MDTraj code that builds the backbone (N, CA, C; nanometers):
import mdtraj as md
import numpy as np

residues = "MET SER ASP ARG PRO LEU GLU ILE SER LEU LEU LEU LEU ARG ILE SER VAL PHE ALA VAL MET LEU MET TRP THR VAL ASP LYS PHE ILE ASN PRO GLY HIS ALA ALA GLY ILE PHE GLU SER PHE TYR GLY ILE GLY GLY VAL GLY THR ILE LEU VAL TRP ILE LEU GLY ALA ILE GLU LEU ILE VAL LEU MET ALA PHE VAL ALA GLY TYR ALA ARG ILE TRP THR TYR GLY PHE VAL MET VAL VAL HIS GLY ALA SER THR LEU SER SER PHE GLY GLN TYR LEU ALA PRO PHE GLU GLY PRO ASN LEU LEU PHE PHE ALA ALA TRP PRO MET TRP ALA ALA CYS ILE ALA LEU PHE ILE LEU ARG ASP ARG ASP ARG LEU LEU SER VAL ASP ARG".split()
xyz = np.array([
    [-0.4804, 1.0690, 3.0166],
    [-0.5487, 1.0977, 2.8917],
    [-0.5799, 0.9666, 2.8197],
    [-0.6926, 0.9601, 2.7593],
    [-0.7390, 0.8404, 2.6904],
    [-0.6646, 0.8201, 2.5583],
    [-0.6413, 0.6926, 2.5239],
    [-0.5813, 0.6581, 2.3947],
    [-0.6863, 0.6517, 2.2834],
    [-0.8122, 0.6730, 2.3169],
    [-0.9208, 0.6568, 2.2197],
    [-0.9022, 0.7424, 2.0937],
    [-0.8698, 0.8731, 2.1042],
    [-0.8499, 0.9521, 1.9819],
    [-0.7373, 0.8954, 1.8935],
    [-0.6290, 0.8506, 1.9561],
    [-0.5196, 0.7913, 1.8800],
    [-0.5655, 0.6625, 1.8131],
    [-0.6373, 0.5791, 1.8867],
    [-0.6846, 0.4525, 1.8305],
    [-0.7794, 0.4754, 1.7137],
    [-0.8675, 0.5736, 1.7254],
    [-0.9595, 0.6063, 1.6149],
    [-0.8806, 0.6562, 1.4944],
    [-0.7825, 0.7414, 1.5187],
    [-0.6995, 0.7950, 1.4096],
    [-0.6237, 0.6837, 1.3387],
    [-0.5656, 0.5928, 1.4149],
    [-0.4907, 0.4823, 1.3544],
    [-0.5829, 0.3893, 1.2776],
    [-0.7028, 0.3648, 1.3299],
    [-0.7992, 0.2818, 1.2570],
    [-0.8363, 0.3471, 1.1242],
    [-0.8599, 0.4775, 1.1258],
    [-0.8930, 0.5485, 1.0019],
    [-0.7777, 0.5426, 0.9021],
    [-0.6549, 0.5567, 0.9512],
    [-0.5389, 0.5431, 0.8626],
    [-0.5328, 0.4022, 0.8036],
    [-0.5527, 0.3012, 0.8889],
    [-0.5450, 0.1626, 0.8435],
    [-0.6504, 0.1345, 0.7361],
    [-0.7724, 0.1813, 0.7583],
    [-0.8797, 0.1576, 0.6613],
    [-0.8535, 0.2328, 0.5311],
    [-0.8066, 0.3568, 0.5399],
    [-0.7842, 0.4341, 0.4176],
    [-0.6658, 0.3807, 0.3374],
    [-0.5587, 0.3409, 0.4041],
    [-0.4448, 0.2800, 0.3341],
    [-0.4899, 0.1494, 0.2696],
    [-0.5680, 0.0705, 0.3420],
    [-0.6225, -0.0539, 0.2882],
    [-0.7044, -0.0274, 0.1612],
    [-0.7896, 0.0750, 0.1637],
    [-0.8756, 0.1047, 0.0487],
    [-0.7933, 0.1331, -0.0772],
    [-0.6885, 0.2120, -0.0626],
    [-0.6028, 0.2439, -0.1780],
    [-0.5297, 0.1189, -0.2260],
    [-0.4677, 0.0479, -0.1327],
    [-0.3922, -0.0724, -0.1700],
    [-0.4845, -0.1787, -0.2301],
    [-0.6079, -0.1878, -0.1802],
    [-0.7030, -0.2844, -0.2341],
    [-0.7335, -0.2549, -0.3807],
    [-0.7490, -0.1274, -0.4155],
    [-0.7771, -0.0923, -0.5553],
    [-0.6608, -0.1332, -0.6457],
    [-0.5373, -0.1134, -0.5986],
    [-0.4214, -0.1542, -0.6770],
    [-0.4181, -0.3061, -0.6909],
    [-0.4604, -0.3766, -0.5864],
    [-0.4607, -0.5227, -0.5903],
    [-0.5700, -0.5731, -0.6829],
    [-0.6886, -0.5172, -0.6734],
    [-0.7996, -0.5569, -0.7609],
    [-0.7624, -0.5322, -0.9064],
    [-0.6899, -0.4236, -0.9325],
    [-0.6444, -0.3925, -1.0687],
    [-0.5606, -0.5065, -1.1264],
    [-0.4859, -0.5759, -1.0427],
    [-0.4042, -0.6882, -1.0908],
    [-0.4909, -0.8008, -1.1447],
    [-0.6110, -0.8166, -1.0921],
    [-0.7021, -0.9209, -1.1385],
    [-0.7859, -0.8750, -1.2579],
    [-0.8294, -0.7509, -1.2547],
    [-0.9157, -0.6984, -1.3605],
    [-0.8365, -0.6636, -1.4858],
    [-0.7181, -0.6063, -1.4664],
    [-0.6367, -0.5606, -1.5792],
    [-0.4905, -0.5993, -1.5574],
    [-0.4587, -0.7278, -1.5650],
    [-0.3214, -0.7708, -1.5378],
    [-0.2183, -0.7089, -1.6324],
    [-0.2606, -0.6721, -1.7515],
    [-0.1694, -0.6060, -1.8453],
    [-0.1219, -0.4716, -1.7931],
    [-0.2090, -0.4020, -1.7225],
    [-0.1712, -0.2745, -1.6622],
    [-0.0618, -0.2954, -1.5577],
    [-0.0816, -0.3949, -1.4718],
    [0.0188, -0.4250, -1.3688],
    [0.1508, -0.4674, -1.4334],
    [0.1434, -0.5487, -1.5379],
    [0.2656, -0.5911, -1.6076],
    [0.3377, -0.4694, -1.6658],
    [0.2625, -0.3744, -1.7179],
    [0.3221, -0.2517, -1.7709],
    [0.3886, -0.1690, -1.6627],
    [0.3297, -0.1668, -1.5446],
    [0.3895, -0.0942, -1.4316],
    [0.5199, -0.1607, -1.3901],
    [0.5206, -0.2940, -1.3840],
    [0.6443, -0.3645, -1.3496],
    [0.7549, -0.3291, -1.4483],
    [0.7189, -0.3203, -1.5760],
    [0.8196, -0.2894, -1.6776],
    [0.8624, -0.1431, -1.6725],
    [0.7652, -0.0520, -1.6650],
    [0.7957, 0.0919, -1.6700],
    [0.8672, 0.1433, -1.5461],
    [0.8218, 0.0993, -1.4282],
    [0.8723, 0.1577, -1.3044],
    [0.9785, 0.0743, -1.2344],
    [0.9776, -0.0578, -1.2578],
    [1.0728, -0.1452, -1.1881],
    [1.1730, -0.2102, -1.2833],
    [1.1547, -0.1891, -1.4138],
    [1.2461, -0.2475, -1.5121],
    [1.2345, -0.3986, -1.5235],
    [1.1192, -0.4540, -1.4861],
    [1.0975, -0.5987, -1.4916],
    [0.9986, -0.6273, -1.6039],
    [1.0504, -0.6717, -1.7157],
    [0.9657, -0.7001, -1.8301],
    [0.9222, -0.8458, -1.8354],
    [0.8257, -0.8730, -1.9218],
    [0.7820, -1.0096, -1.9455],
    [0.7031, -1.0723, -1.8318],
    [0.6448, -0.9900, -1.7447],
    [0.5639, -1.0443, -1.6350],
    [0.4287, -1.0847, -1.6931],
    [0.3989, -1.2118, -1.6866],
    [0.2757, -1.2638, -1.7448],
    [0.1562, -1.2531, -1.6519],
    [0.0407, -1.2798, -1.7091],
    [-0.0856, -1.2698, -1.6371],
    [-0.0882, -1.3588, -1.5133],
    [-0.0435, -1.4823, -1.5255],
    [-0.0477, -1.5749, -1.4118],
    [0.0354, -1.5212, -1.2953],
    [0.1545, -1.4708, -1.3240],
    [0.2398, -1.4157, -1.2183],
    [0.1749, -1.2931, -1.1536],
    [0.1132, -1.2092, -1.2342],
    [0.0435, -1.0914, -1.1810],
    [-0.0695, -1.1367, -1.0885],
    [-0.1440, -1.2390, -1.1299],
    [-0.2529, -1.2893, -1.0459],
    [-0.1992, -1.3499, -0.9160],
    [-0.0879, -1.4212, -0.9229],
    [-0.0284, -1.4791, -0.8018],
    [0.0144, -1.3674, -0.7061],
    [0.0811, -1.2657, -0.7605],
    [0.1211, -1.1512, -0.6776],
    [-0.0018, -1.0816, -0.6190],
    [-0.1061, -1.0697, -0.6994],
    [-0.2303, -1.0088, -0.6523],
    [-0.2933, -1.0897, -0.5400],
    [-0.2898, -1.2213, -0.5517],
    [-0.3470, -1.3078, -0.4477],
    [-0.2686, -1.2939, -0.3171],
    [-0.1360, -1.2909, -0.3284],
    [-0.0526, -1.2727, -0.2081],
    [-0.0823, -1.1374, -0.1448],
    [-0.0874, -1.0341, -0.2271],
    [-0.1198, -0.8994, -0.1773],
    [-0.2550, -0.8976, -0.1082],
    [-0.3540, -0.9622, -0.1695],
    [-0.4889, -0.9619, -0.1134],
    [-0.4921, -1.0291, 0.0236],
    [-0.4240, -1.1406, 0.0370],
    [-0.4180, -1.2103, 0.1660],
    [-0.3533, -1.1219, 0.2720],
    [-0.2403, -1.0606, 0.2367],
    [-0.1706, -0.9732, 0.3321],
    [-0.2568, -0.8517, 0.3659],
    [-0.3232, -0.7951, 0.2660],
    [-0.4072, -0.6771, 0.2913],
    [-0.5255, -0.7091, 0.3816],
    [-0.5833, -0.8265, 0.3662],
    [-0.6946, -0.8648, 0.4538],
    [-0.6446, -0.8779, 0.5984],
    [-0.5263, -0.9351, 0.6157],
    [-0.4672, -0.9451, 0.7498],
    [-0.4336, -0.8050, 0.8024],
    [-0.3826, -0.7193, 0.7152],
    [-0.3481, -0.5808, 0.7526],
    [-0.4702, -0.5061, 0.8039],
    [-0.5792, -0.5081, 0.7290],
    [-0.6975, -0.4313, 0.7693],
    [-0.7605, -0.4891, 0.8956],
    [-0.7376, -0.6184, 0.9203],
    [-0.7884, -0.6811, 1.0427],
    [-0.6956, -0.6556, 1.1617],
    [-0.5796, -0.5980, 1.1363],
    [-0.4834, -0.5737, 1.2440],
    [-0.4173, -0.7015, 1.2919],
    [-0.3962, -0.7948, 1.2003],
    [-0.3376, -0.9247, 1.2348],
    [-0.1894, -0.9269, 1.1979],
    [-0.1072, -0.9865, 1.2828],
    [0.0377, -0.9998, 1.2579],
    [0.0947, -0.8648, 1.2145],
    [0.0713, -0.7661, 1.2971],
    [0.0985, -0.6273, 1.2593],
    [0.2424, -0.5990, 1.2192],
    [0.3389, -0.6588, 1.2846],
    [0.4776, -0.6286, 1.2461],
    [0.5027, -0.6708, 1.1012],
    [0.4431, -0.7817, 1.0607],
    [0.4658, -0.8334, 0.9249],
    [0.3745, -0.7668, 0.8228],
    [0.2451, -0.7563, 0.8539],
    [0.1535, -0.6997, 0.7544],
    [0.1724, -0.5494, 0.7386],
    [0.1898, -0.4778, 0.8503],
    [0.2133, -0.3341, 0.8408],
    [0.3487, -0.3077, 0.7742],
    [0.4462, -0.3921, 0.8063],
    [0.5773, -0.3801, 0.7429],
    [0.5704, -0.4050, 0.5937],
    [0.4954, -0.5068, 0.5525],
    [0.4778, -0.5384, 0.4105],
    [0.4167, -0.4198, 0.3369],
    [0.3080, -0.3666, 0.3921],
    [0.2399, -0.2537, 0.3281],
    [0.3331, -0.1328, 0.3197],
    [0.4070, -0.1071, 0.4257],
    [0.5003, 0.0067, 0.4281],
    [0.6096, -0.0102, 0.3217],
    [0.6671, -0.1286, 0.3124],
    [0.7754, -0.1528, 0.2167],
    [0.7237, -0.1508, 0.0727],
    [0.6109, -0.2166, 0.0484],
    [0.5556, -0.2202, -0.0880],
    [0.5188, -0.0796, -0.1339],
    [0.4511, -0.0046, -0.0475],
    [0.4146, 0.1312, -0.0882],
    [0.5390, 0.2199, -0.0995],
    [0.6356, 0.2000, -0.0125],
    [0.7601, 0.2766, -0.0226],
    [0.8328, 0.2501, -0.1537],
    [0.8395, 0.1236, -0.1938],
    [0.9031, 0.0895, -0.3222],
    [0.8283, 0.1547, -0.4371],
    [0.6968, 0.1525, -0.4304],
    [0.6157, 0.2159, -0.5345],
    [0.6403, 0.3665, -0.5390],
    [0.6473, 0.4277, -0.4243],
    [0.6686, 0.5723, -0.4162],
    [0.8058, 0.6102, -0.4713],
    [0.9077, 0.5378, -0.4306],
    [1.0442, 0.5701, -0.4747],
    [1.0690, 0.5344, -0.6210],
    [1.0010, 0.4316, -0.6707],
    [1.0215, 0.3929, -0.8105],
    [0.9645, 0.4961, -0.9072],
    [0.8814, 0.5849, -0.8575],
    [0.8200, 0.6888, -0.9403],
    [0.9007, 0.8169, -0.9403],
    [1.0264, 0.8093, -0.9024],
    [1.1088, 0.9284, -0.8834],
    [1.1083, 1.0221, -1.0038],
    [1.1111, 0.9670, -1.1238],
    [1.1120, 1.0492, -1.2449],
    [0.9906, 1.1402, -1.2559],
    [0.8771, 1.0926, -1.2088],
    [0.7555, 1.1729, -1.2163],
    [0.7640, 1.2951, -1.1241],
    [0.8377, 1.2829, -1.0151],
    [0.8504, 1.3958, -0.9227],
    [0.9376, 1.5073, -0.9812],
    [1.0221, 1.4719, -1.0757],
    [1.1111, 1.5715, -1.1368],
    [1.0407, 1.6539, -1.2442],
    [0.9252, 1.6048, -1.2893],
    [0.8467, 1.6773, -1.3897],
    [0.7012, 1.6820, -1.3431],
    [0.6746, 1.7521, -1.2336],
    [0.5422, 1.7442, -1.1712],
    [0.4265, 1.7962, -1.2560],
    [0.4540, 1.8834, -1.3510],
    [0.3456, 1.9450, -1.4258],
    [0.3294, 1.8867, -1.5658],
    [0.3908, 1.7724, -1.5886],
    [0.3739, 1.7014, -1.7160],
    [0.2735, 1.5890, -1.6963],
    [0.1757, 1.5834, -1.7861],
    [0.0763, 1.4763, -1.7799],
    [0.0144, 1.4641, -1.6413],
    [-0.0058, 1.3403, -1.5959],
    [-0.0684, 1.3201, -1.4644],
    [0.0327, 1.3141, -1.3491],
    [0.1559, 1.3581, -1.3726],
    [0.2614, 1.3409, -1.2718],
    [0.2310, 1.4060, -1.1377],
    [0.1538, 1.5121, -1.1373],
    [0.1217, 1.5789, -1.0115],
    [0.0501, 1.4828, -0.9154],
    [-0.0255, 1.3892, -0.9699],
    [-0.0973, 1.2915, -0.8866],
    [-0.0026, 1.1997, -0.8096],
    [0.1186, 1.1811, -0.8613],
    [0.2143, 1.0929, -0.7945],
    [0.2540, 1.1454, -0.6562],
    [0.2417, 1.2769, -0.6351],
    [0.2792, 1.3348, -0.5061],
    [0.1884, 1.2875, -0.3926],
    [0.0693, 1.2380, -0.4253],
    [-0.0212, 1.1840, -0.3229],
    [0.0376, 1.0595, -0.2566],
    [0.1351, 0.9981, -0.3203],
    [0.1981, 0.8782, -0.2633],
    [0.2757, 0.9101, -0.1361],
    [0.3298, 1.0312, -0.1246],
    [0.4131, 1.0656, -0.0087],
    [0.3352, 1.0687, 0.1224],
    [0.2207, 1.1383, 0.1304],
    [0.1479, 1.1336, 0.2577],
    [0.0948, 0.9938, 0.2891],
    [0.0623, 0.9166, 0.1863],
    [0.0180, 0.7797, 0.2137],
    [0.1338, 0.6966, 0.2677],
    [0.2522, 0.7161, 0.2137],
    [0.3686, 0.6437, 0.2662],
    [0.3949, 0.6859, 0.4111],
    [0.3783, 0.8152, 0.4383],
    [0.3939, 0.8630, 0.5765],
    [0.2907, 0.7958, 0.6676],
    [0.1691, 0.7773, 0.6180],
    [0.0664, 0.7080, 0.6964],
    [0.1074, 0.5630, 0.7221],
    [0.1636, 0.4975, 0.6203],
    [0.2107, 0.3592, 0.6364],
    [0.3226, 0.3518, 0.7407],
    [0.4131, 0.4472, 0.7365],
    [0.5237, 0.4508, 0.8332],
    [0.4687, 0.4754, 0.9732],
    [0.3748, 0.5696, 0.9850],
    [0.3148, 0.5988, 1.1160],
    [0.2433, 0.4751, 1.1712],
    [0.1697, 0.4056, 1.0863],
    [0.1018, 0.2832, 1.1312],
    [0.2028, 0.1795, 1.1790],
    [0.3128, 0.1661, 1.1058],
    [0.4138, 0.0686, 1.1455],
    [0.4755, 0.1073, 1.2802],
    [0.5112, 0.2329, 1.2951],
    [0.5740, 0.2790, 1.4193],
    [0.4775, 0.2653, 1.5376],
    [0.3512, 0.2956, 1.5144],
    [0.2513, 0.2955, 1.6219],
    [0.1666, 0.1677, 1.6233],
    [0.2156, 0.0624, 1.5612],
    [0.1371, -0.0611, 1.5459],
    [0.0900, -0.1182, 1.6790],
    [0.1658, -0.1036, 1.7851],
    [0.1246, -0.1559, 1.9154],
    [0.0118, -0.0737, 1.9773],
    [-0.0061, 0.0470, 1.9277],
    [-0.1133, 0.1337, 1.9787],
    [-0.2385, 0.1251, 1.8922],
    [-0.2293, 0.0574, 1.7784],
    [-0.3417, 0.0424, 1.6852],
    [-0.4233, -0.0797, 1.7269],
    [-0.5077, -0.0594, 1.8267],
    [-0.5808, -0.1723, 1.8863],
    [-0.7293, -0.1750, 1.8505],
    [-0.7836, -0.0643, 1.8062],
    [-0.9277, -0.0568, 1.7787],
    [-0.9634, -0.1446, 1.6585],
    [-1.0541, -0.2367, 1.6775],
    [-1.0965, -0.3322, 1.5746],
    [-0.9778, -0.4116, 1.5185],
    [-0.8842, -0.4412, 1.6027],
    [-0.7665, -0.5182, 1.5637],
    [-0.7748, -0.6570, 1.6280],
    [-0.7560, -0.7614, 1.5490],
    [-0.7637, -0.8971, 1.6035],
    [-0.6397, -0.9316, 1.6861],
    [-0.5341, -0.8558, 1.6669],
    [-0.4057, -0.8802, 1.7379],
    [-0.3862, -0.7803, 1.8499],
    [-0.4768, -0.7734, 1.9443],
    [-0.4665, -0.6706, 2.0496],
    [-0.3490, -0.6968, 2.1360],
])
top = md.Topology()
chain = top.add_chain()
for i, resn in enumerate(residues, 1):
    res = top.add_residue(resn, chain, resSeq=i)
    for name in ("N", "CA", "C"):
        top.add_atom(name, md.element.get_by_symbol(name[0]), res)
traj = md.Trajectory(xyz[None], top)
């Protein structure tokens, strides 16, 4: 049986995870105050300034570009999986009150985290349009 359907599926997962993570990264440059507020609200890290947010955004952007290119997969896929996992778990309070405010939207993080985990586990099979074949 051909690996082509699996490779297409993994490529689609990689591109879609990249698209979501890219928007969060771009937000760090466009609205660094929003990112600083997230660090304070969800991670308990206050006083994160604009420059630090931009530095974190730049690091994220570099890793995400390598991720979408399928480069250094153990590290880039692992980074994306861990970062998204931390984001998903740090939102635990929102899962306890799903029907308050926009909390129901937080549940979308779980299937995306599952996609990140699947990409990490199947990284050696994710060869389509990958520079690290």
